[in-house]
C-alpha positions as CSV (number, residue, x, y, z in Angstrom):
1,M,0.0,0.0,0.0
2,A,1.3,3.5,-0.8
3,V,2.2,5.8,2.0
4,H,-0.2,8.8,2.4
5,T,1.6,12.1,2.0
6,L,1.2,14.3,5.1
7,A,1.6,18.0,5.7
8,H,5.0,17.7,7.5
9,E,6.8,14.9,5.6
10,Y,5.9,12.1,8.0
11,Y,3.2,13.6,10.3
12,E,0.3,16.0,10.6
13,W,-2.3,17.1,13.1
14,G,-6.0,16.6,12.6
15,G,-7.4,18.5,15.6
16,D,-5.9,16.9,18.7
17,T,-5.0,13.7,16.7
18,L,-1.5,13.1,15.5
19,I,-1.3,11.2,12.2
20,L,2.0,9.5,11.8
21,N,3.6,7.6,8.9
22,V,5.9,4.9,10.3
23,L,8.7,2.7,8.9
24,G,8.8,-0.1,11.4
25,T,11.8,-2.3,12.1
26,P,11.1,-5.5,14.0
27,L,13.7,-7.7,15.7
28,S,15.8,-4.7,16.7
29,K,18.3,-4.8,19.6
30,R,16.2,-2.1,21.4
31,D,12.9,-0.2,21.2
32,A,13.5,3.2,19.8
33,I,12.1,6.1,17.9
34,G,14.6,7.0,15.2
35,K,15.0,9.8,12.7
36,P,12.7,10.5,9.7
37,K,13.4,8.6,6.5
38,G,11.7,10.2,3.6
39,N,8.0,10.5,4.5
40,Q,8.2,8.1,7.4
41,L,9.5,8.1,10.9
42,K,11.7,5.1,11.8
43,I,10.5,3.1,14.8
44,S,12.4,0.0,15.9
45,V,11.0,-2.7,18.3
46,K,12.4,-5.9,19.7
47,A,9.3,-7.9,18.8
48,Q,9.0,-10.7,16.2
49,P,7.2,-9.8,13.0
50,E,4.6,-12.5,13.3
51,D,0.9,-12.0,12.5
52,G,0.9,-8.3,13.6
53,K,2.5,-9.0,17.0
54,A,5.3,-6.5,16.3
55,T,2.7,-3.9,15.5
56,D,0.8,-4.6,18.7
57,Y,4.1,-4.4,20.6
58,M,4.9,-1.1,18.8
59,V,1.6,0.3,19.9
60,R,2.3,-0.6,23.5
61,F,5.8,1.0,23.2
62,L,4.4,4.2,21.6
63,A,1.7,4.5,24.2
64,G,4.3,5.1,26.8
65,E,6.3,7.4,24.6
66,F,3.3,9.6,23.8
67,G,1.7,9.3,27.3
68,V,-1.5,7.7,26.1
69,S,-3.3,4.4,26.5
70,T,-3.0,1.8,23.8
71,K,-6.7,2.4,23.0
72,A,-5.7,6.0,21.9
73,I,-3.5,4.6,19.1
74,E,-5.2,3.4,16.0
75,V,-3.4,1.5,13.2
76,V,-4.9,3.0,10.1
77,Y,-3.0,0.6,7.8
78,G,0.0,-1.6,7.8
79,R,-0.7,-3.9,10.7
80,T,1.3,-6.7,9.0
81,S,3.7,-4.5,7.1
82,I,6.7,-2.3,7.9
83,H,4.9,0.6,6.3
84,K,2.2,1.9,8.7
85,Q,0.0,4.9,9.4
86,L,-1.0,5.5,13.0
87,R,-3.5,7.9,14.6
88,I,-2.5,8.9,18.1
89,H,-5.5,10.6,19.9
90,A,-4.6,13.5,22.2
91,P,-0.9,12.7,22.9
92,Q,0.2,14.0,26.3
93,K,3.9,14.3,25.3
94,L,5.9,14.3,22.0
95,P,9.1,12.3,21.5
96,S,12.1,14.5,20.3
97,P,11.8,13.8,16.5
98,L,8.4,15.5,16.6
99,Q,9.4,18.3,18.9
100,K,12.0,19.6,16.3
101,H,9.2,20.2,13.7
102,P,6.5,22.8,14.4
């Protein structure tokens, strides 16, 4: 599936909802939010890429990073792909890659 182009390369705001294009990397040595790569933000997780389990793990990891519950993060598309779009409803904090861009 093609990645939707957003207002700020890899993210945009729709009211209080953050829409984020993600390039996921499963089986990483650590969980981390990396730098943007093209129109996606690189996010690495330690989980296995098996039947969407890495995406579920990523949602749990990002919930902590954004200060929200897992229910506040919607996987728009890419549950079983490295190319994803997420909607994060009312994030309470922003990780550093998002703080650098207004």
